[in-house]
N, C-alpha and C positions, 0 to 999 in steps of 0.2 A: 467239595471233598472234605470229609470229616477226618480229622487227624490232630496230632499234637502240633503246637506252634513251632516246633524245632525243625520241621521238614518243609521244604518248598513244595507247593502244590504242583500237580502235573500241568503241563502246558495246556492252556485253554480253560483251566478250572480255577475257581476261587476257593479259598480256604475257610473252613469253619473249625476253630480249635476249642469249642465248648463255651465261648463267652455268651453272656446274656444279650438280648436284642439291642442292636444299635446300628447306626449308619456306618457302613464300611464297604470298601471295594465298589463304591457307586450304588450300593443297594442298602436295604434296611432289613436285617435278619438276625436270628440268634435264638437263644433258649430262654425259657421262663427262669430256670435256675442253671447256673454254670455246670458244665459236664466235663468229663475227663477223656481226652483223646489219647490214642496209642498209635505207635508206629512199629510195625513188624518188619521182618526181613524174609519171610518164607515164601513170598510170591514174586514173580517177575514184574507184576503190575503194581505201580505205586498206589493206585486207587485201592487195590485189594490188600495191600500191606498196611494201609492206614484205616483207622476205625474210631468210632465213638461208642463207648459203653453207656447206654442210656439208663439213667437212674430211675428210681421209682416215680411213676407219674410224670415222666419227662415229656416236655412239649417243645418242639422247635417250630418257628414261624418265619416266613419271609413275606414282606409287603409286595404285592403284585396287583396289577390291574385286574378287575373282574373279567372273567372270560373262561375259555376252555383250554386246558393244558394237558399235555402228555407228560406223565411223571414216571421216570424209571428209578427204582430203588435197588441198590446193591447191598446185601447183608452177608456177614460171615466173618471168620477170623482165620488169618493165614497161619496162626501158631497154635490154635486150640480148638477143640470141638465146641459146638454151640448147641443149646437146647432151650426150649421155652421162649423162643423169640416171638414177639408180637409187634406188628407194625400197622398203623392206620395212617392213611394220608387223606385229608379232607373227608374224614368219616368213612372212607372206603378201606376195608380190611385187606391188607396186602399179605399178611402172614399171621397165622394163629398157631402158637406153640411150635414153631419151626425148629428143627434140629438138623445139624450137619456135622460131619467129621471135620477135623482141622483142614484148613486150606481148600475148602469147598464153599461155594457161594450161591446165594439166591440172587437172580436178576429178574425183577418183577416190574411190569409196566402196565399202567392203566391210564384211561382218559378221564379227566376230572374237571369239574366246573367250580370255579371260585366265584362266590357272590358277595363276600364281605371284605374284600381287599387283602385277605391274608391266606396264604397257602400254609396249612397247618399239618404237622406230623407229630404223632404221639405213639407211645408203646403200650397203651391200654393198661391192663393189669399185670403186665410182665414184671417179674422180679427184678430188683436192682441189678444192673450190668448184664442181664440175660440177653437183651436185644443189642446186637452189635451192628451198627449201620456204617457202611463204608462211604457211600456216595448217593447223591440225588442228581438226576439229570432232568431239568425242568424246561419244557419247550412249550411256548405259547402257540396254540393252534389258531389259525385263521380259517374259520369255517367258510366253505363255499356258499355264496348267497343264494337265497331262494329265487327261483325263476320269476320274472315278471309275467303278467298275463293280460288278456283283453286288448291286444294290440289292434288299433284301427288306423287306417290311412284315408285321409280326406283331401281331395284336390281343392285348392282354394283359388288357383289362378292357372294360367298357361305355363307357369314356371315354378310353382310351389305346391308341395304336398305336406300337410301337417300330420304328424304321428302322435297318438296318445296311447297310454298303457297304464296298467295298475302296477305299482311298486309293491312287491310282496316281501321285500328283504329289509332288514334293519342294519346290515353290515356291508353293503356294497360300497365300492369306491366310485362307481359310475356304471355306465352302460356302453356296450358295443352295439352299434347299429349297422346292419348290412343290407345291401340293396342288390336286386337281381333283375334282369330284363324279362325273365319268364317265370320266376318263382321256384325254379329248380336248379338252374346252373348259373355260372358267372357271378357268384356272390362276391361282392367287394365291400370292405368296411368303409363307411362314409363318416363315422363319428367315433372319436376316441373316448376312453373312459372319463376324461376331464370334461367333455362336452358331448352328451349331457352328463352332469355330475351326479353324485349321490342324491337320492330322493327325488330326482327329476321324474316327471310323468308326461312330458311332451317334448317334441323336437320338430323343427321346421326344416325340411329339405328343399333348398332353393337352387336356382340356376338350372332348372330342368327344361327339357324340350316340350313344346306344346303338343297336345294330342297324343301323348306317348304313355304306354303302360309301364308302371314301376311296381316292384314287389319288395317287401321289407320283412326282416325278422330282427330281433334283438335279444340280448342276454345281459344279465347283471354280472359284474366282475369285481374281484378284489385280489389281495395278495395270495389268497388261498386257492384261487382258480376262477373258473367261469361257471355260471349256472347253465341249465338247459336253455335252449332257444324257446321263444314264444312260437305260437302258430304263425304262419306266413299271412301277411295282410297286403293287399295290393289295390291299386286304383289307377286311373288314367288322368293325366293332367288335362285341364280344360283346353279345348281347341280355341282358335282365335275368337269365334263368335260367342262361345260360351263365356270366355273371359271378359269380352266386351259387355255382354249382358250383366254379368256379375258386378263389373266395375261401375256401371251406370244405373244399377238398380232396376234393370228391366226383367220382365218375366222370363224365367229360364226355358219355358216352352216355346218361345219365339212369337208369342201372340202380340207383342208390342214392336216387333221388328219394323213393320211398315208404317208405324205412326210417325207423325211430324208435328209435335206439339208447338214447335217454334213458329208455325204458320208460314214457313218458307217453302213448303212443297217438297222439301228434301227429307226422305225418310231416315229413320235411325240407321238402318242397315247400309244406306248409301254413304252416310257420314262416316261409318266405320270403314266401308270399302275404300273410300277415296281419301282417307286420312284427314278428315275435316274437323277433328276435335283436338284442341290444344291451344297453344298461345302464339304460334307462328303465323306467317302469311297464309291466307286461305283457310284459316282455322278459327273456330269459336271455342270458348272455354267450357260450354255445356250444351246438352241437347236442347235446352229450352231457349238458347240464344240463337236468333235467326242467322242463317249462314247459307247463302246460295252462291258463294264465290266460285268462279271458274278458274281452272288451272291456267297458269301462265306458261310461257315457252320453256323455261327452266325451273318451274315450280315443283313443289313436292306435296301439294295439297290442293283440293278443289275438284269441282265437277269436270267431266271430260271436256276437252277443247277441240273444236273442229276447224280445219283450214283446208284451202285448196292449193295444191302444190303447183309448180311451174308447168306441169303437164296436165293441168286441169283435173287432177285426180283428188278425190276427197281423202283427207287425212284426219284420223281421230287419235288424239293423244290423251292418255288417262293414267292415273296412278293405280298400281296393282300391288297387293300384298304378295310377297314371295311365297311360293308353295312350301318352301322349307320351314316356314313359320306355322304351318298347319292352320291357315286362316278359316277353313271350313266354308269358304265361298269360292265360286268360280266366276270368271269374267269372260264375256264373249263380245267382241266388236262385230256388230251386225249392220248390214246395209239393205236398203230397199230403194226402188225407183219412185214409190208413191206413198211412203209412210205406212206400208203394209196393207194398203187398201186392196190392191189386186196383185201386187208383187210382195210376197211374204218377206218379213225380216229374216235374214239368214247370214251366217258367216260366209264370207267370200274366201274359198280355199286358195284362190290365186292372189290374194292380197299379201303384201309384204309386211313384216313386223320388225321393228327396231326396238331394242330393250336397253335402257340405261339404268344401272344400279344406283340407288340413292343412298341406302344404308342397309343394315342387316335385315330390315323388315320390308322396305318398300323399293319398288322399281318403277320407272316411267316408261310407258309403252306407247309407241307410235305405230298405228296400223294404216297403211296406204292402200286404198282401193285400187283394183286393177282396171276398173272401168272408167274411161274418160267420159263423164256423163253430160247430157244436156241438163238433166235434173237428177240429183242423187242425194240420199239422206243416210245418215248413220247415227247409231247410238251404241251404248255399252250396256249389255244385259248382265246383271249381277244375280247369281243364283245361290241360295243357301244350300249347302250340301246336305 
């Protein structure tokens, strides 16, 4: 608020009483050459009652960060008519030879860009004391960031999808990422502006369900608002078999599923199916380490185990991946009287099944044949979906 130093400024305003540039009121501002302020009484507004008569070639400046500003200037005199008023702010002409009766005012607003660290105001070629400025309202604008583009979604496992995009903004605080089950409804925010932060171009969405479709969109954000969304990108997490192939470097087309490079006669897919890879009992650390271990009574890994119960019925116990984990394989306990020579291998619909949960991924299944045989054979067939 431009005024003499004898009147307190309006609430929420800082005073300028014509002094040269210096640090004051937590800011650095003032005039090239000292100016004279006046306080009038003809208007109900303190802002319009007070003014600065700008001398010849007067210039006022305030040190501000570079950026975009909204600047509103109020000009006029509550006690006298004005004429020949000129005002330029950051080189933008606000008023050229403006004239007003007493107690009438110009309120002029423009959007300006500061690039040199100084917000500058001058009166051009106006005569001394012709331009009477009452106040400046200076608001730093935070521009909404430009929208990101090129969003891609890539499944890297049964529980993780990696997102990448192009960052087209220079002023974002971060990004908002949203996920949907179908790409059109049920959008939920899964990442805050702090993660991913400004300038990020990727994000890993983890803890997902196997073999499940997910869709994504994102936008840049800052204190000025949010950008437009990117296009929607979606993909499906790997199912169990796909994740197994990726983890062990096998061909994604399944052409290596039946291989057994360890020389143990147990194919890759069976080691996957019966939990035979790892560091626990019944497991080996890699596909190239021989492992033909059989499942034990309370075990959690190994090839199927066959027993005859007290009723002379054949029992097959095996490890099965739970359907909820989307393993992409199916299991079938099949029986035959002669190893399939004349009696084809088939599931016995009358056989009983007992299931014991081991953990979130595996369960132990015991299938008891309904036929008390003289001679009976059983195996577990594993089929890739």
